[in-house]
C-alpha positions in Angstrom: -0.7 -0.2 84.5 1.6 0.7 81.7 5.3 2.0 82.3 4.1 5.4 80.9 1.6 5.8 83.6 3.7 4.5 86.6 6.6 6.7 85.6 4.3 9.7 86.3 4.6 9.1 90.0 7.3 9.5 92.5 7.2 8.4 96.2 8.8 10.5 98.8 10.1 8.3 101.6 10.8 9.5 105.1 14.5 10.3 105.2 17.0 9.6 108.0 16.9 13.0 109.8 19.5 12.3 112.4 21.9 9.7 113.7 20.3 6.6 115.2 16.8 7.8 114.5 14.4 5.1 113.0 11.0 6.6 113.0 9.2 10.1 113.2 5.6 11.2 113.8 3.9 13.3 111.2 2.8 16.5 113.0 1.4 18.5 110.2 0.8 18.3 106.5 1.2 21.6 104.6 -0.1 20.3 101.2 -3.2 18.3 100.3 -3.9 16.0 97.2 -4.2 18.2 94.2 -1.6 20.9 95.4 1.2 21.9 93.2 4.6 21.4 94.7 8.1 22.4 93.7 11.5 21.0 94.2 12.6 22.0 97.8 9.1 23.0 99.0 8.4 22.0 102.6 5.5 19.6 102.5 5.2 18.4 106.1 6.6 18.7 109.6 7.7 15.5 111.6 8.8 14.9 115.1 11.6 12.7 115.8 12.8 11.4 119.1 14.9 14.7 119.3 13.2 17.4 117.5 10.6 18.6 115.1 11.9 19.2 111.7 10.4 20.2 108.3 10.7 18.0 105.2 11.2 19.4 101.7 10.0 17.5 98.6 12.6 16.7 96.0 10.2 16.9 93.0 8.2 19.2 91.0 4.5 18.1 90.3 1.1 17.7 91.8 0.4 15.9 95.2 -1.4 12.6 94.3 -1.8 11.0 97.8 -0.7 11.5 101.4 0.1 8.1 102.6 -0.4 8.7 106.3 -2.6 11.0 108.5 -1.3 13.5 111.0 -0.4 11.9 114.2 0.8 8.6 112.8 4.3 7.4 113.5 6.2 6.2 110.4 9.5 4.3 110.1 12.5 5.8 108.3 12.4 4.7 104.5 8.5 4.5 104.3 6.8 6.3 101.6 4.8 9.2 103.0 3.6 11.1 100.0 3.1 10.4 96.2 3.6 13.1 93.7 2.5 13.2 90.0 5.5 14.6 88.2 3.7 14.6 84.8 0.3 16.0 85.4 -2.0 16.1 82.3 -0.4 13.2 80.7 -2.9 11.2 78.8 -3.7 7.9 80.1 -4.3 4.9 77.8 -8.0 4.1 77.1 -9.7 2.0 79.7 -11.0 -1.5 78.6 -14.4 -1.4 76.8 -16.3 -3.4 79.6 -14.3 -3.8 82.8 -15.9 -6.4 84.9 -16.2 -5.8 88.7 -13.9 -8.0 90.7 -13.8 -8.9 94.4 -10.1 -8.2 94.7 -7.4 -6.3 92.6 -5.5 -8.1 90.0 -2.7 -10.4 91.3 0.0 -8.4 89.8 -0.9 -4.8 89.3 2.0 -2.5 88.3 3.2 -0.2 91.0 1.5 3.3 90.6 4.5 5.2 92.0 8.1 4.8 91.2 10.8 4.8 93.9 13.4 7.4 94.2 15.6 5.0 92.4 13.9 6.0 89.2 14.7 9.7 89.7 17.8 11.1 88.1 21.1 10.4 89.8 22.1 12.7 92.7 18.5 13.5 93.5 18.2 11.6 96.7 15.8 13.2 99.3 17.9 14.9 101.9 17.3 17.1 105.0 19.9 19.3 106.5 22.8 17.2 105.3 21.0 13.8 106.0 19.8 11.4 103.3 18.2 8.1 103.3 21.1 5.7 103.7 20.6 1.8 103.1 21.7 1.2 106.7 18.9 3.5 108.1 16.2 1.6 106.4 17.5 -1.8 107.6 17.8 -1.1 111.5 14.7 -3.0 112.3 11.6 -4.4 111.0 9.1 -1.8 109.9 6.0 -1.6 111.9 4.2 0.6 109.3 5.2 -1.2 106.1 2.1 -1.5 103.9 1.0 -5.2 103.7 0.8 -6.8 100.2 -3.1 -6.6 100.1 -2.9 -2.9 100.9 -0.4 -2.3 98.2 -2.6 -4.2 95.8 -5.6 -2.1 97.0 -3.5 1.2 96.4 -2.5 0.1 93.0 -6.1 -0.6 92.1 -7.2 2.7 93.3 -4.7 4.6 91.0 -5.6 2.4 88.1 -9.3 3.3 88.8 -8.7 6.9 88.8 -6.8 6.8 85.4 -9.6 4.6 84.0 -12.4 6.6 85.4 -13.7 3.7 87.6 -14.7 4.3 91.2 -13.1 2.5 94.2 -16.6 1.3 95.1 -17.2 -0.4 91.8 -13.8 -2.2 92.0 -14.7 -3.3 95.6 -18.1 -4.6 94.7 -18.2 -8.4 94.8 -19.4 -10.2 91.7 -22.5 -12.3 91.8 -22.0 -15.5 94.0 -18.6 -14.1 95.5 -18.0 -13.2 99.2 -17.9 -9.7 100.3 -14.7 -7.9 99.3 -12.2 -6.7 101.9 -13.1 -3.3 103.4 -11.2 -0.5 102.0 -9.0 1.4 104.5 -5.6 2.9 104.7 -3.0 1.2 106.9 -3.2 3.6 109.7 -7.0 3.1 109.9 -6.5 -0.6 109.8 -4.1 -0.4 112.8 -6.4 1.8 114.7 -9.3 -0.7 114.2 -7.0 -3.5 115.2 -5.9 -1.6 118.4 -9.5 -0.8 119.2 -10.7 -4.4 118.5 -13.0 -3.3 115.8 -13.8 -5.5 112.8 -13.6 -3.2 109.7 -16.2 -5.3 108.0 -18.8 -4.0 110.5 -18.0 -0.4 110.1 -20.1 1.9 107.8 -17.6 3.7 105.7 -18.2 7.4 105.0 -14.9 8.3 103.1 -14.8 8.8 99.3 -15.2 5.8 97.2 -16.3 3.6 100.2 -13.1 4.1 102.2 -13.3 3.5 106.0 -12.0 6.7 107.8 -10.6 7.1 111.4 -13.8 8.9 112.2 -15.7 5.8 111.2 -13.6 3.6 113.4 -13.9 5.8 116.4 -17.7 6.0 115.8 -17.9 2.2 115.7 -15.8 2.0 118.9 -18.1 4.5 120.8 -20.1 2.7 123.5 -23.9 2.7 122.9 -25.8 5.3 125.1 -26.9 3.7 128.3 -30.5 3.3 129.0 -31.8 5.6 131.9 -32.0 3.9 135.2 -35.6 5.2 135.7 -38.3 6.0 133.4 -38.8 9.6 134.6 -35.2 10.6 133.6 -35.6 13.9 131.6 -34.0 14.7 128.3 -32.4 17.7 129.9 -30.7 15.6 132.7 -29.3 13.3 130.0 -28.0 16.2 127.8 -26.3 17.8 130.8 -24.3 14.8 131.9 -20.6 15.5 131.5 -18.8 13.3 128.9 -15.2 12.1 129.7 -12.5 12.7 127.1 -11.2 9.9 124.9 -8.3 8.0 126.5 -9.6 8.7 130.0 -11.1 6.7 133.0 -14.3 8.1 134.2 -16.7 7.7 137.0 -20.3 8.9 136.6 -19.1 10.7 133.4 -16.4 12.7 135.2 -12.8 12.1 134.1 -10.5 10.7 136.7 -7.6 9.7 134.6 -6.1 10.7 131.2 -3.8 8.5 129.3 -1.1 10.2 127.1 0.8 8.2 124.5 4.5 8.1 125.2 6.2 9.2 122.0 8.6 11.7 120.5 10.9 13.7 122.7 9.3 12.4 125.9 9.9 8.9 125.0 13.6 9.4 123.9 14.3 11.4 127.2 12.9 8.7 129.3 14.8 6.0 127.5 18.0 8.0 127.9 17.5 8.8 131.4 16.9 5.2 132.4 20.0 4.1 130.4 22.2 6.7 132.0 21.0 6.3 135.5 21.6 2.6 135.5 24.7 2.5 133.4 26.9 5.4 134.7 27.4 5.4 138.5 26.4 8.9 139.6 27.8 10.9 142.3 26.5 14.4 143.2 28.4 17.1 145.2 27.0 20.4 146.3 28.2 24.0 147.2 26.4 27.1 148.4 28.1 30.3 147.3 27.8 34.2 147.4 27.4 35.3 143.9 26.8 38.9 144.6 29.9 40.0 142.7 28.8 37.9 139.7 25.4 39.7 139.8 27.2 43.1 139.8 29.2 41.9 136.7 26.0 41.0 134.8 24.6 44.3 135.5 27.8 46.1 134.2 28.0 43.8 131.1 24.5 44.7 130.2 25.6 48.4 129.8 29.0 47.4 128.0 28.9 48.4 124.3 30.7 45.3 123.2 27.8 43.3 124.5 25.1 45.4 122.9 22.3 43.3 121.6 23.5 40.1 123.2 21.8 38.0 125.8 23.5 38.8 129.1 22.4 36.9 132.3 23.9 35.0 135.2 23.9 31.8 133.1 26.4 33.3 130.7 28.9 33.8 133.5 28.2 30.4 135.0 28.9 28.8 131.6 32.2 30.7 131.2 33.1 29.8 134.9 32.4 26.1 134.2 34.5 26.3 130.9 37.5 27.8 132.8 37.1 25.0 135.5 37.3 22.3 132.8 40.3 23.9 131.3 42.1 23.8 134.6 40.9 20.2 135.2 40.8 18.7 131.6 40.4 15.0 132.7 36.8 15.7 133.6 35.9 16.2 129.9 35.9 12.6 128.9 33.7 9.7 127.8 33.5 6.1 128.8 33.9 3.7 125.7 32.4 0.4 127.0 32.9 -1.5 123.8 36.6 -0.7 123.4 37.2 -0.5 127.2 38.8 2.9 126.8 38.5 6.3 128.3 38.1 9.0 125.5 39.5 12.3 126.6 38.0 15.2 124.7 40.1 18.0 123.6 37.1 20.2 123.0 34.0 21.2 125.0 30.6 21.0 123.4 28.6 22.6 126.2 25.0 21.4 126.6 22.2 23.6 128.0 19.1 21.7 129.2 16.0 23.4 127.8 12.5 22.9 128.6 10.2 23.1 125.6 6.5 22.4 124.9 7.7 19.0 123.5 9.8 18.1 126.5 13.3 18.4 127.7 15.9 18.7 125.1 19.7 19.3 125.5 21.2 21.2 122.5 24.9 22.0 122.8 27.2 24.8 121.8 30.0 23.4 119.7 33.5 24.2 120.7 32.3 26.4 123.5 35.8 26.3 125.1 37.2 28.5 122.1 34.6 31.2 122.3 35.0 34.7 123.7 32.4 36.0 126.1 30.5 37.9 123.4 30.6 34.8 121.1 29.4 32.6 124.0 26.5 35.1 124.7 25.5 35.1 121.0 25.6 31.3 120.9 23.4 31.0 124.1 20.8 33.4 122.7 20.6 31.6 119.5 20.4 28.2 121.2 17.6 29.3 123.6 15.5 31.1 120.9 15.8 28.1 118.6 14.7 25.6 121.3 11.6 27.9 122.3 10.5 27.8 118.6 10.9 24.0 118.5 13.4 24.3 115.7 16.4 22.6 117.2 18.0 20.2 114.7 19.0 16.7 115.7 22.6 17.7 115.0 22.6 20.4 117.6 21.9 17.8 120.3 24.7 15.3 119.4 28.2 15.0 120.6 27.7 17.0 123.8 30.5 16.5 126.5 29.3 18.5 129.6 26.0 20.0 130.4 24.4 22.9 132.5 20.8 22.6 133.7 19.4 25.9 135.3 16.7 24.7 137.7 16.8 28.1 139.5 14.5 29.6 136.9 11.7 27.5 138.5 12.6 28.9 141.9 14.2 25.5 142.9 17.4 25.6 145.2 19.1 22.6 143.8 18.7 19.0 142.6 20.7 15.8 141.7 20.7 16.0 137.8 21.1 12.8 135.8 23.9 12.8 133.2 23.0 13.3 129.6 24.2 10.0 128.0 27.7 9.8 126.9 28.7 12.8 129.0 30.9 13.0 132.0 29.3 15.7 134.1 26.3 17.9 134.6 26.1 21.1 136.6 22.8 22.1 138.2 22.3 25.8 139.1 19.8 26.7 141.8 17.8 29.9 142.3 19.9 33.0 143.2 18.2 34.5 146.3 18.9 37.4 148.7 19.9 35.6 151.9 21.8 36.5 155.2 25.4 35.7 154.7 28.6 36.4 156.7 30.6 38.8 154.6 33.8 40.4 155.9 32.9 39.3 159.5 29.5 40.7 159.4 26.0 39.2 158.5 24.7 41.0 155.5 22.1 40.3 152.7 24.0 38.8 149.8 22.9 37.0 146.5 23.4 33.3 147.3 22.9 30.2 145.2 23.7 26.4 145.3 25.5 24.5 142.7 25.2 20.6 142.3 27.7 18.7 140.1 26.7 15.2 139.1 29.6 13.2 137.4 30.3 9.7 136.2 32.3 8.0 139.0 33.9 5.6 136.4 35.7 8.6 134.8 35.7 11.2 137.6 36.8 10.4 141.2 35.9 12.4 144.2 38.9 14.6 144.1 38.6 15.6 140.4 34.9 16.3 140.7 35.5 18.3 143.8 38.1 20.5 142.0 35.8 21.2 139.2 33.0 22.2 141.4 35.3 24.2 143.8 36.9 26.1 140.8 33.5 27.0 139.3 32.3 28.4 142.6 35.5 30.3 143.3 35.0 32.1 139.9 31.5 32.9 140.5 32.4 34.3 144.0 35.3 36.4 142.5 34.7 36.7 138.7 37.9 38.6 138.1 39.4 34.9 138.2 37.8 34.7 134.7 40.8 36.9 133.7 43.6 35.6 136.0 42.7 31.8 135.5 41.7 31.9 131.8 
């Protein structure tokens, strides 16, 4: 392929969308081959180990090829979409009589240029992140396209420009062995995982390409013969079919296997690492929060809090921040590499949030410096963003202390596991009307249980107890938010 043709194409590589992330799953494509795209237009949504994010394309042009299908996990730095930035450019004439070959030429020119060919300063970026050299060298890529696949792709582009079909290029010459089946890398991986020989699969894709559906069809077991000759067609048709990835008995699903990936995979790894690295200690206290609940009701009618999210979690968060201010040594991190305790002079308050994609812990930056209305606004924005699945990776980094509200599920308490790198996590149980001794008499009061887990390397029993006791004291008598702040 000539330089003129190859310069028409730009490959957009999966950018580094967050610190330490090396891969992402393609959740949804918003464009298809042939669609016109403009610089900054969102072309797909991907899910990293921390969040789902949308990727904008840094080119103007026409989509030439989507390199991967939805549901495929791709390493950072891998080309995911090819764009024709000069549509309508005339291609050189094809050779007069191209001969069919069994395999593409040994050295076809690349059909798409790297971002290096783009003007300087036009590196693909996403919310402040770009593809760094280090991010693409963290580990060997699982999804790199093998040399034969690159050759096949180059041949397909050349065929399109020359008006030659993929099937014609793949057809073996007389006396030659059958050509290697045409299939994209994800389809080849699927076939390998299922133990299917691509050569035995009947292709249905354009140009004789084997599709995912073709592989699944080849992997489907042949229908079993009826046990007796008198089994009716209606009986066979009515037999239930187990879902793919499940274990069935007599056609009834008994187990279902779900791939571990995305947020669930990252959460599991983080929790195992935290549980077996930091020595956890958990302390509990049950308290009367009737006065706090009255304060919440009053704040909802306060004009200074109009339009803001006001609930018990807001007061609990403020109480914990005041307790940390009174006991600053709890707000620290353990640096194993340098054998140092890192004392934090700021509080990035994490709020554990259950989302459709799993548990995430975004944090409110510099929560210690916020007024009550500012804290309410930040909490409301954090919760809304998490529910929409739009939490950015940056919002989940550099937390110092976390709150998890298990009470919303009707749970009394728990023993929470520390968010990696943090010193403490406070679990808040359900607030219930219970009999309580108040001023010498048994009365119905609003009661809850708090549980504080902390890293015993950083926080000894006395310090942890003081933080928990101060938080409890403020919630029992919220006026201390003023006298202790």
